[in-house]
Residue, then its C-alpha position, 0 to 999 in steps of 0.5 A: m976709624a968709624k967704618i972699622i968699628k962699624f964693620f967689627l960690630t956688624l961682624i960680631f952681630t952676624i956671628f951672634l945671629i949665626l950661633t943663635l940660629l945653629f943653637i935653635i936648629v940643634m935644640t929643635t926636634y921634629v916629632k913625626e907622630k904623637y907619642y907618650v912618656i910614661q913614668l910609674s913610680v915605685i910599687r914596693i912589695t916586701k916580706i914575700r915569705n919574709n925573704y924577698s923584697l921587690d920594687f916595681k917601676s917604669y920610665g920610658d916612652t911609647k916609641k920604644t919597648l916600655n919595660l916594667e923594671i922589677t928590682s930584687k935582692g938576689k935571684l928569685p925562685e921560679n914560683i914567684v910570679i906577677k899574677n895581675i896588673n890592675f888599673y882603678n879609678r882613684k875617685v872611688s878610693i876610700y879611707n881606712q881608719a884602721i890603717k890610717a891610709f887610703e885603699i881602693n874600693k874595688a867593688t865600685a871602681e872603674k877598673k881594668e885587670f890584666k892577668i899576667n901569670q909570668s914567672i919573674a925569674k924567667l924574665k930577662y934581667n940585668d945587674g943592679y946598682c948594688k951588690d946582689e941586686i937584680i933588675y928583671l925586665y917585663p915588657l908591657d904590651k900595647e893593651i896595658i900601655d893603651t890602658f895607661i893612656y885611657f885612664e890618664e885621659n879620662f880621670n884626674n888620677f888613678y891607681v895601678e896595682i901589682i899582685i904577686e903570687d907564690t905559686e908554691t904556697g898560694e899566698e898573694y902579695s900586692d901594693f899600688t901607687d897613684y904617683i903616675y906621670i904621663m906626658t903627651v908629645s905632640k907631632g911637630f917641632h919641639f924646642g929643647p929636650i922632650v924627655k927629662 
């Protein structure tokens, strides 16, 4: 009787070890080379000609094409363009008492400016989650992605600013965010999901 109990206990323990090993194997990912996961929180530009409202955000990793997602209510005219994507060091932000908010001190900030001049309407787009919602996709090039990484590695926090221009009227609209998440995924074995 004791031998039978011992046999079953050994069997149960062996099965448990096998299942644990399988779980570890399934949950482990091998990364061949280092990459980054980049999340840019929403940059919201409202009241373009009092007709349009645009939300800009991005989430993805540098192994794939990283898109800037531009969400619009309805299709945009071709004269609404992404004029600039700019990076500024947060350390030189200043508090504007008049509007009770922080602004970028562009005169002294370490900055990197990208002139885009891309008509949003000419970008690839998908249907959004709500009625009449359209999500345009602007693929970020390597230099912009490298700038995200440079600012992340050299400053505690930084701003990303997007400037929109209505080429028909010459009016510009802009907003910025400092809510930027960048995670380094190093080469080697990783247990559990890498990207949330």
